[in-house]
KOLDO-668604 format. One line per field, with one value per residue (C-alpha): residue number from 1; x, y, z; residue in three letters. Coordinates in steps of 0.25 Angstrom, whole numbers. Layout:
BEGIN
resi: (NUM; ...)
u: (X; ...)
v: (Y; ...)
w: (Z; ...)
resn: (ALA; ...)
This chain:
BEGIN
resi: (1; 2; 3; 4; 5; 6; 7; 8; 9; 10; 11; 12; 13; 14; 15; 16; 17; 18; 19; 20; 21; 22; 23; 24; 25; 26; 27; 28; 29; 30; 31; 32; 33; 34; 35; 36; 37; 38; 39; 40; 41; 42; 43; 44; 45; 46; 47; 48; 49; 50; 51; 52; 53; 54; 55; 56; 57; 58; 59; 60; 61; 62; 63; 64; 65; 66; 67; 68; 69; 70; 71; 72; 73; 74; 75; 76; 77; 78; 79; 80; 81; 82; 83; 84; 85; 86; 87; 88; 89; 90; 91; 92; 93; 94; 95; 96; 97; 98; 99; 100; 101; 102; 103; 104; 105; 106; 107; 108; 109; 110; 111; 112; 113; 114; 115; 116; 117; 118; 119; 120; 121; 122; 123; 124; 125; 126; 127; 128; 129; 130; 131; 132; 133; 134; 135; 136; 137; 138; 139; 140; 141; 142; 143; 144; 145; 146; 147; 148; 149; 150; 151; 152; 153; 154; 155; 156; 157; 158; 159; 160; 161; 162; 163; 164; 165; 166; 167; 168; 169; 170; 171; 172; 173; 174; 175; 176; 177; 178; 179; 180; 181; 182; 183; 184; 185; 186; 187; 188; 189; 190; 191; 192; 193; 194; 195; 196; 197; 198; 199; 200; 201; 202; 203; 204; 205; 206; 207; 208; 209; 210; 211; 212; 213; 214; 215; 216; 217; 218; 219; 220; 221; 222; 223; 224; 225; 226; 227; 228; 229; 230; 231; 232; 233; 234; 235; 236; 237; 238; 239; 240; 241; 242; 243; 244; 245; 246; 247; 248; 249; 250; 251; 252; 253; 254; 255; 256; 257; 258; 259; 260; 261; 262; 263; 264; 265; 266; 267; 268; 269; 270; 271; 272; 273; 274; 275; 276; 277; 278; 279; 280; 281; 282; 283; 284; 285; 286; 287; 288; 289; 290; 291; 292; 293; 294; 295; 296; 297; 298; 299; 300; 301; 302; 303; 304; 305; 306; 307; 308; 309; 310; 311; 312; 313; 314; 315; 316; 317; 318; 319; 320; 321; 322; 323; 324; 325; 326; 327; 328; 329; 330; 331; 332; 333; 334; 335; 336; 337; 338; 339; 340; 341; 342; 343; 344; 345; 346; 347; 348; 349; 350; 351; 352; 353; 354; 355; 356; 357; 358; 359; 360; 361; 362; 363; 364; 365; 366; 367; 368; 369; 370; 371; 372; 373; 374; 375; 376; 377; 378; 379; 380; 381; 382; 383; 384; 385; 386; 387; 388; 389; 390; 391; 392; 393; 394; 395; 396; 397; 398; 399; 400; 401; 402; 403; 404; 405; 406; 407; 408; 409; 410; 411; 412; 413; 414; 415; 416; 417; 418; 419; 420; 421; 422; 423; 424; 425; 426; 427; 428; 429; 430; 431; 432; 433; 434; 435; 436; 437; 438; 439; 440; 441; 442; 443; 444; 445; 446; 447; 448; 449; 450; 451; 452; 453; 454; 455; 456; 457; 458; 459; 460; 461; 462; 463; 464; 465; 466; 467; 468; 469; 470; 471; 472; 473; 474; 475; 476; 477; 478; 479; 480; 481; 482; 483; 484; 485; 486; 487; 488; 489; 490; 491; 492; 493; 494; 495; 496; 497; 498; 499; 500; 501; 502; 503; 504; 505; 506; 507; 508; 509; 510; 511; 512; 513; 514; 515; 516; 517; 518; 519; 520; 521; 522)
u: (107; 107; 120; 126; 127; 136; 132; 142; 131; 119; 124; 128; 115; 108; 116; 110; 97; 95; 83; 85; 79; 86; 78; 81; 76; 76; 64; 58; 63; 79; 76; 72; 82; 93; 93; 101; 96; 87; 83; 70; 63; 59; 60; 59; 46; 39; 47; 37; 27; 33; 44; 35; 30; 44; 52; 42; 53; 59; 72; 75; 88; 85; 94; 92; 98; 98; 107; 117; 107; 104; 88; 94; 95; 83; 76; 84; 78; 64; 67; 73; 60; 50; 57; 67; 81; 90; 93; 104; 109; 116; 129; 130; 117; 114; 126; 135; 129; 130; 146; 149; 143; 135; 123; 109; 96; 84; 69; 60; 56; 68; 69; 54; 56; 69; 63; 52; 62; 69; 57; 53; 67; 68; 55; 55; 40; 33; 28; 18; 22; 12; 10; 8; -2; -11; -10; -16; -27; -29; -32; -41; -31; -38; -28; -29; -19; -16; -11; -3; 0; -9; -23; -18; -9; -20; -30; -22; -20; -18; -14; -30; -38; -29; -34; -27; -23; -12; 1; -1; -15; -11; -9; -25; -27; -19; -31; -40; -29; -27; -41; -38; -26; -29; -28; -15; -12; -4; 0; 5; 10; 16; 30; 36; 39; 23; 18; 32; 30; 15; 16; 27; 18; 7; 16; 21; 7; 3; 0; 8; -1; 4; 13; 18; 15; 29; 30; 16; 10; 22; 25; 10; 12; 27; 20; 9; -2; -13; -17; -30; -31; -39; -46; -57; -56; -52; -42; -47; -50; -46; -59; -59; -56; -44; -40; -43; -34; -22; -21; -17; -9; -1; 2; 9; 16; 21; 25; 32; 39; 44; 37; 34; 22; 19; 5; -2; 1; 16; 13; 3; 16; 25; 17; 16; 32; 39; 53; 50; 62; 56; 42; 34; 18; 14; -1; -1; -16; -23; -23; -39; -38; -26; -35; -47; -38; -24; -14; -10; 5; 5; 6; 0; 8; -1; 8; 12; 17; 23; 32; 33; 38; 47; 55; 44; 38; 50; 61; 67; 75; 75; 60; 51; 39; 26; 14; 0; -12; -26; -23; -7; -8; -4; 6; 12; 16; 20; 28; 31; 39; 45; 54; 56; 62; 71; 63; 66; 58; 44; 32; 18; 5; 0; -15; -15; -24; -35; -26; -22; -38; -40; -29; -36; -28; -35; -33; -33; -41; -39; -27; -14; -10; 3; 4; 17; 27; 29; 17; 11; 23; 23; 11; 10; 24; 16; 9; -3; -14; -26; -31; -39; -29; -16; -27; -25; -10; -6; -13; 1; 9; 23; 19; 28; 18; 26; 20; 28; 19; 23; 28; 15; 5; 12; 10; -5; -10; -3; -7; -7; 8; 14; 29; 32; 44; 47; 48; 60; 67; 60; 74; 82; 75; 67; 76; 84; 70; 64; 74; 66; 63; 51; 44; 30; 27; 16; 18; 6; 6; -6; -8; -1; 8; 21; 19; 20; 32; 38; 34; 42; 55; 54; 52; 64; 73; 67; 55; 45; 33; 28; 13; 7; -5; -15; -18; -10; -16; -27; -33; -31; -39; -49; -52; -54; -40; -34; -21; -14; -6; 8; 23; 28; 34; 42; 54; 59; 61; 48; 55; 48; 39; 42; 31; 30; 32; 19; 12; 21; 30; 31; 34; 50; 48; 41; 51; 64; 56; 54; 68; 73; 64; 69; 84; 79; 82; 91)
v: (-28; -40; -45; -39; -48; -43; -41; -54; -59; -57; -62; -74; -74; -73; -86; -96; -104; -98; -91; -75; -62; -47; -37; -23; -13; -1; 6; 0; 11; 10; -7; -2; 6; -5; -18; -31; -42; -53; -44; -40; -26; -23; -10; -7; -2; -14; -24; -26; -28; -37; -45; -55; -61; -59; -66; -76; -84; -74; -82; -80; -72; -58; -47; -31; -22; -5; 4; 4; 13; 8; 3; -12; -12; -6; -17; -27; -21; -23; -36; -41; -35; -43; -55; -57; -61; -64; -52; -46; -33; -32; -24; -12; -14; -11; -1; -11; -21; -11; -8; -21; -20; -32; -31; -23; -22; -11; -12; -20; -36; -35; -51; -53; -42; -48; -61; -56; -50; -63; -70; -62; -63; -78; -82; -71; -65; -60; -46; -37; -20; -11; -6; -20; -22; -9; -14; -27; -20; -11; -23; -29; -42; -53; -49; -50; -41; -48; -37; -46; -33; -34; -29; -17; -14; -17; -9; 5; 4; -7; -11; -8; -20; -27; -37; -40; -55; -54; -60; -73; -76; -78; -94; -92; -87; -97; -106; -93; -86; -100; -100; -87; -90; -80; -69; -62; -61; -48; -48; -35; -30; -15; -19; -30; -42; -46; -48; -54; -64; -66; -68; -79; -84; -87; -91; -101; -106; -108; -95; -91; -78; -69; -56; -48; -33; -28; -18; -19; -6; 3; -2; 1; 16; 17; 15; 27; 18; 20; 10; 7; 14; 7; -6; -8; -24; -33; -43; -56; -69; -80; -90; -101; -112; -105; -104; -118; -124; -114; -125; -136; -126; -123; -138; -138; -127; -131; -145; -139; -129; -140; -130; -136; -137; -136; -144; -135; -144; -140; -126; -128; -134; -123; -112; -120; -118; -107; -112; -115; -106; -96; -97; -88; -93; -84; -83; -79; -77; -63; -55; -56; -72; -72; -64; -74; -85; -89; -96; -90; -84; -83; -71; -65; -62; -62; -71; -60; -52; -62; -66; -50; -46; -60; -51; -44; -56; -67; -61; -74; -81; -96; -94; -105; -99; -106; -100; -101; -98; -105; -119; -116; -109; -96; -101; -109; -98; -89; -101; -103; -89; -91; -103; -96; -83; -91; -95; -109; -113; -111; -119; -119; -123; -135; -134; -119; -115; -124; -135; -128; -126; -140; -144; -140; -126; -114; -100; -86; -74; -60; -51; -54; -46; -39; -36; -30; -37; -31; -19; -23; -20; -5; -3; -3; 6; 17; 26; 26; 38; 38; 46; 56; 58; 61; 70; 80; 75; 81; 95; 96; 99; 95; 81; 75; 64; 53; 43; 30; 22; 20; 32; 27; 27; 41; 46; 41; 46; 52; 60; 76; 82; 68; 65; 51; 43; 28; 20; 14; 27; 32; 29; 36; 50; 53; 58; 64; 72; 74; 73; 77; 63; 70; 74; 69; 60; 54; 41; 35; 25; 20; 10; 14; 1; 8; 19; 10; 5; 19; 23; 13; 16; 31; 29; 18; 31; 41; 47; 51; 55; 47; 42; 33; 36; 24; 17; 25; 34; 25; 28; 42; 43; 33; 45; 54; 63; 67; 63; 68; 62; 63; 60; 75; 74; 62; 62; 50; 46; 38; 26; 16; 12; 7; 9; 3; 13; 9; 12; 28; 30; 39; 32; 33; 26; 15; 14; 14; 3; -6; -3; -8; -21; -26; -24; -37; -46; -58)
w: (95; 85; 77; 66; 52; 41; 27; 24; 34; 27; 15; 19; 26; 15; 8; 18; 20; 33; 38; 40; 36; 33; 33; 29; 40; 32; 24; 13; 4; 9; 7; -8; -10; -6; 1; 4; -6; 1; 13; 16; 19; 35; 37; 54; 53; 48; 57; 66; 55; 48; 54; 59; 45; 39; 50; 56; 64; 74; 75; 61; 60; 53; 47; 47; 41; 38; 31; 44; 50; 63; 58; 59; 75; 77; 67; 75; 88; 83; 78; 91; 98; 89; 93; 82; 90; 77; 72; 66; 58; 46; 50; 42; 33; 20; 21; 25; 13; 4; 7; 5; -9; -8; -15; -13; -20; -21; -22; -14; -17; -25; -24; -29; -40; -46; -46; -55; -66; -66; -68; -79; -86; -83; -88; -99; -94; -103; -102; -108; -107; -104; -118; -122; -112; -116; -129; -126; -118; -130; -139; -130; -130; -120; -108; -92; -84; -71; -59; -50; -39; -27; -26; -18; -30; -41; -34; -38; -52; -62; -76; -83; -82; -75; -63; -51; -48; -37; -42; -32; -37; -53; -51; -47; -62; -71; -74; -76; -86; -92; -99; -106; -113; -125; -114; -110; -96; -90; -77; -71; -57; -54; -60; -64; -53; -50; -67; -69; -58; -60; -76; -71; -63; -73; -83; -74; -72; -86; -93; -105; -110; -98; -98; -87; -89; -90; -78; -73; -68; -68; -82; -87; -81; -88; -100; -99; -97; -86; -75; -71; -55; -45; -53; -47; -51; -39; -38; -47; -41; -50; -54; -46; -56; -59; -44; -42; -54; -47; -37; -46; -54; -41; -38; -51; -49; -36; -41; -54; -45; -32; -24; -9; -2; 14; 20; 29; 40; 38; 39; 51; 59; 54; 58; 72; 74; 77; 74; 57; 54; 44; 36; 30; 26; 14; 11; -4; -5; -7; 5; 6; 6; 16; 26; 24; 31; 31; 38; 53; 50; 35; 29; 16; 4; -9; -19; -28; -16; -11; -25; -26; -12; -7; 2; 9; 16; 16; 24; 29; 20; 17; 23; 21; 14; 13; 3; 5; -3; -5; -10; -15; -28; -25; -16; -25; -35; -24; -20; -32; -36; -22; -26; -40; -31; -24; -10; -7; 6; -1; 2; -1; 8; 0; -2; 4; 13; 7; 15; 26; 31; 26; 36; 46; 49; 51; 44; 50; 43; 43; 39; 43; 56; 55; 70; 71; 82; 94; 91; 105; 112; 103; 106; 122; 122; 112; 116; 108; 106; 99; 87; 94; 105; 96; 88; 100; 105; 90; 93; 99; 87; 94; 91; 81; 73; 65; 55; 56; 46; 31; 24; 15; 26; 30; 16; 15; 28; 42; 53; 49; 52; 54; 50; 44; 47; 45; 58; 54; 56; 68; 78; 68; 60; 73; 83; 71; 68; 80; 91; 104; 111; 117; 104; 103; 93; 87; 78; 69; 57; 51; 62; 73; 73; 70; 76; 90; 86; 82; 95; 102; 94; 97; 112; 112; 106; 116; 111; 124; 118; 108; 104; 94; 87; 91; 77; 69; 57; 54; 67; 66; 54; 59; 69; 58; 59; 46; 39; 29; 18; 13; 16; 20; 35; 31; 42; 34; 19; 16; 10; 19; 8; -6; -15; -29; -41; -46; -33; -32; -43; -54; -68; -65; -53; -60; -70; -61; -52; -64; -69; -57; -56; -70; -64; -54; -63; -57)
resn: (UNK; UNK; UNK; UNK; UNK; UNK; UNK; UNK; UNK; UNK; UNK; UNK; UNK; UNK; UNK; UNK; UNK; UNK; UNK; UNK; UNK; UNK; UNK; UNK; UNK; UNK; UNK; UNK; UNK; UNK; UNK; UNK; UNK; UNK; UNK; UNK; UNK; UNK; UNK; UNK; UNK; UNK; UNK; UNK; UNK; UNK; UNK; UNK; UNK; UNK; UNK; UNK; UNK; UNK; UNK; UNK; UNK; UNK; UNK; UNK; UNK; UNK; UNK; UNK; UNK; UNK; UNK; UNK; UNK; UNK; UNK; UNK; UNK; UNK; UNK; UNK; UNK; UNK; UNK; UNK; UNK; UNK; UNK; UNK; UNK; UNK; UNK; UNK; UNK; UNK; UNK; UNK; UNK; UNK; UNK; UNK; UNK; UNK; UNK; UNK; UNK; UNK; UNK; UNK; UNK; UNK; UNK; UNK; UNK; UNK; UNK; UNK; UNK; UNK; UNK; UNK; UNK; UNK; UNK; UNK; UNK; UNK; UNK; UNK; UNK; UNK; UNK; UNK; UNK; UNK; UNK; UNK; UNK; UNK; UNK; UNK; UNK; UNK; UNK; UNK; UNK; UNK; UNK; UNK; UNK; UNK; UNK; UNK; UNK; UNK; UNK; UNK; UNK; UNK; UNK; UNK; UNK; UNK; UNK; UNK; UNK; UNK; UNK; UNK; UNK; UNK; UNK; UNK; UNK; UNK; UNK; UNK; UNK; UNK; UNK; UNK; UNK; UNK; UNK; UNK; UNK; UNK; UNK; UNK; UNK; UNK; UNK; UNK; UNK; UNK; UNK; UNK; UNK; UNK; UNK; UNK; UNK; UNK; UNK; UNK; UNK; UNK; UNK; UNK; UNK; UNK; UNK; UNK; UNK; UNK; UNK; UNK; UNK; UNK; UNK; UNK; UNK; UNK; UNK; UNK; UNK; UNK; UNK; UNK; UNK; UNK; UNK; UNK; UNK; UNK; UNK; UNK; UNK; UNK; UNK; UNK; UNK; UNK; UNK; UNK; UNK; UNK; UNK; UNK; UNK; UNK; UNK; UNK; UNK; UNK; UNK; UNK; UNK; UNK; UNK; UNK; UNK; UNK; UNK; UNK; UNK; UNK; UNK; UNK; UNK; UNK; UNK; UNK; UNK; UNK; UNK; UNK; UNK; UNK; UNK; UNK; UNK; UNK; UNK; UNK; UNK; UNK; UNK; UNK; UNK; UNK; UNK; UNK; UNK; UNK; UNK; UNK; UNK; UNK; UNK; UNK; UNK; UNK; UNK; UNK; UNK; UNK; UNK; UNK; UNK; UNK; UNK; UNK; UNK; UNK; UNK; UNK; UNK; UNK; UNK; UNK; UNK; UNK; UNK; UNK; UNK; UNK; UNK; UNK; UNK; UNK; UNK; UNK; UNK; UNK; UNK; UNK; UNK; UNK; UNK; UNK; UNK; UNK; UNK; UNK; UNK; UNK; UNK; UNK; UNK; UNK; UNK; UNK; UNK; UNK; UNK; UNK; UNK; UNK; UNK; UNK; UNK; UNK; UNK; UNK; UNK; UNK; UNK; UNK; UNK; UNK; UNK; UNK; UNK; UNK; UNK; UNK; UNK; UNK; UNK; UNK; UNK; UNK; UNK; UNK; UNK; UNK; UNK; UNK; UNK; UNK; UNK; UNK; UNK; UNK; UNK; UNK; UNK; UNK; UNK; UNK; UNK; UNK; UNK; UNK; UNK; UNK; UNK; UNK; UNK; UNK; UNK; UNK; UNK; UNK; UNK; UNK; UNK; UNK; UNK; UNK; UNK; UNK; UNK; UNK; UNK; UNK; UNK; UNK; UNK; UNK; UNK; UNK; UNK; UNK; UNK; UNK; UNK; UNK; UNK; UNK; UNK; UNK; UNK; UNK; UNK; UNK; UNK; UNK; UNK; UNK; UNK; UNK; UNK; UNK; UNK; UNK; UNK; UNK; UNK; UNK; UNK; UNK; UNK; UNK; UNK; UNK; UNK; UNK; UNK; UNK; UNK; UNK; UNK; UNK; UNK; UNK; UNK; UNK; UNK; UNK; UNK; UNK; UNK; UNK; UNK; UNK; UNK; UNK; UNK; UNK; UNK; UNK; UNK; UNK; UNK; UNK; UNK; UNK; UNK; UNK; UNK; UNK; UNK; UNK; UNK; UNK; UNK; UNK; UNK; UNK; UNK; UNK; UNK; UNK; UNK; UNK; UNK; UNK; UNK; UNK; UNK; UNK; UNK; UNK; UNK; UNK)
């Protein structure tokens, strides 16, 4: 059992320059409803998958909290098993925090969104309403609409004729946009934050005829206008001349903003030391660029997302953050915004990956292998069955099939007659609903990884007849067996995933979200 820390102890810790992390281990939806400011959402089901990138140094102190419902002690146990020894529990959890009338927040990525509203107010960022933009299009005004969302978001829908330039890449386009001084530039995202930051970035880089689309694609829908669905245009690449000019522009910005550089040799030395305190190496390029070659030990968070979701990736307070891109341009802009958000220990790899390679250092290729900690040990304890064997097993109707992937994944595809339960609730809810510890249980998830961790948890509380579908639902489908869709059969509330209202929400949901976002100005 770890030590307990009081609410006052957490408040005092947050006022220091020490390295520490505080995790909310409840479901993402619970965190969205109410959270302690300055904490990071890390549901129990994600611990093995994310803790290594969130807290690279296992000696950094960690505090976990729940809602005084015994999930935090189980989270502490997991962290201890994974090698994190300095773990404490917030005494009384969120309940105690609220009882002491301490401040709370609602929503996800609140620090970044509040910062966006602050920028909008303090810098007087100009915007254009959907109705005004639509009128500009009807008049055939010289116009460029830059959609700064991710390529995945853009591929679903966009403002008609919008082109996808992820927010972190805007600096690469500045020289090209300056050539078209009579062309109006409108920046949009799904809601507000990324369009505000994108517009502010372009204005900081010298463009004047640029405005943010007020309320983004959600505002467009609320105005009764039609989005373009599944656009065939691909994410744009800036012309080479504009990209070349971006490097010099970034050096100018770094000088004016007094940003700090770190050499390739210094980064290499830090990587060789396991006693570096707390450091993040964040590569802000696009996913395909990262996969083509990156520094071992770095994580990939494209620039726009790095700003939009800072609290999702930087959990250790007061840690050092090193931003990386090809020749520093995109890294400088992300570092600039992090400094504006209040991060103090921010550095840029000088000369970027070009300098890294020229200095004789190597790059690794391929997607980041997010192998969860402890998977091999959990696999050894699990009873794995292949799809064809499981098909025969399931002919016995006494088997309970539990899917422990996300509710979104379950909704998309699951085994026939499967029931869904969040792994974070398994030790508490399953005994209530299925108290017979001899009950035959089959565990599934998309790839089988969550299932083996769940199997271990069930065996630890006395369930004796548990097996895991090897390779998960994907292996089941690949073997030619049918799947079903829908969220029927949920054993707990499906509040593990928080989706933007722009993706799956009514107009009322969109309006509520936008109203909430505009209240965040600080």
